C-alpha angles and dihedrals in degrees: 000000000000117000120235111249115226113255116253125211109236111242115254129201116243120194114239092246092053091046091053091049094047091049090051091051091054092053094045120113095197103047116102114264093240091056091050091049092051091051089053091049092055095044093047091048089053089055090054098248117163118261093237092049092052090046092051093049092050094037094233140110124288092231089061090058091052092047097053092042090057091046090055093047091051101039108013119219090343088063091065091064122092116263115251111270124214091217127199111327114254108250100175103039136130094318091055091045092053091050090055093048090046091055092049088062091056132073114279121243118287113283095028126098093203142004119272133182098268092046092052092046092051093048092050095038090233136127112278089228089062090051093049090049092055092046091050092049090052093045092240116155109188095183096051117087136185127199123216138200118198117196115225092191108135089212094048096123097050094043093047092047090051092054097042088048089057089053097047101031112016119187115270114269091003130122122227116204130184110209132185142131133245103213133202100013103183123227098217122181117206140138116272135182142108131305135191112232127216092267092055097256123133119232137174112258141187133189115261093223120069146168122245119227101177133271140275134199127225124208112196136185119196118201102218097207095053107017090235116155128217109192137181127188117214137172093227137029103215126141091265090056090052094048092048090050093050089049089054091048097051091051087068088068135053118266093240094055118100113238121196113196122197114207139166123236099268111146096245090058092060132071095032096130093130092058092044090052089056090047103044093168090066123084125185121218116192124208117232115270113279090013105097087134085082088071109090094207087074087068090056092048088057092053091046093050094049097046104033108025112026111104092353129139126218123184092197143002087259090064091047092051091050091050092052094048092045092051093052091047090050094045101050101064090060099032120139131188118259117244117230105239103166108126095202134012100216136119115275115259116225117208106214093199133037089229088074090061107034112023 
């Protein structure tokens, strides 16, 4: 019986440039393993090695050696690359995206105030994961909301420019003050402490029920150049309280120093010509209507509320008053002026349809 001779791979000619490239591929540490193996198959075939020997060395099948050898002969180095694959067909592509965006511009189902992921998925008869993926790709957050306040003041531009000008370029040797009141601060008494949550984390806690012990009002003046606060706690917020507070504030400065006071349009801030006549070095500047955010003291009120009031407990208005005064005394030694960071001073523009933003 005649023995079967092992099959030899016919020698192929490899151009010097290809040989150099294939040798570089074999030594590479970043090339994919399959590309390195294919380069070895071609180089070994060029040396006349047997198909089975090459297959054993690379731990693969002989037919694979023959296949990649033919690909190189027909197409050169390009033949050692994978053929383009069609891949899995896109089920939820641009058409599906446009359907979602189209629905967001329509009224939500009855009983809902806005569209959410499950509602969109049900309407489109699609997996909710596919809906969330499209929303993430488009940067759409259905649960997040922003409020807006558009000033209808016809003199918005001139009033806003006047105030911002005082912030950015105040008059020489003049003082710029931002004044407002925080009314009806409640003295609430409730248990507070710390609690361990279900996930093992520790959080500050306070009892949901509380006792009311009345309210107090806080008048505050922010010196724009230093961030210093002058505060006064009162039991009411009438015009007389405002005038008395302003009288206390101006006594902190010399009578010949110009004082520019920024105020919102609250009724007690208006019709104070008699007091202004007596204090001719003081000038009031009113923010446009519905634009009290232009007053920097509102920033300080936010800091004060977060650090001194949120989650606190007061057994009496006396304790609340003490907390307010202590906070101001603690704040002033380290006070710093706020930097004006608004890019534009214009009314917010509401887009009534998501198409205006995405499509």
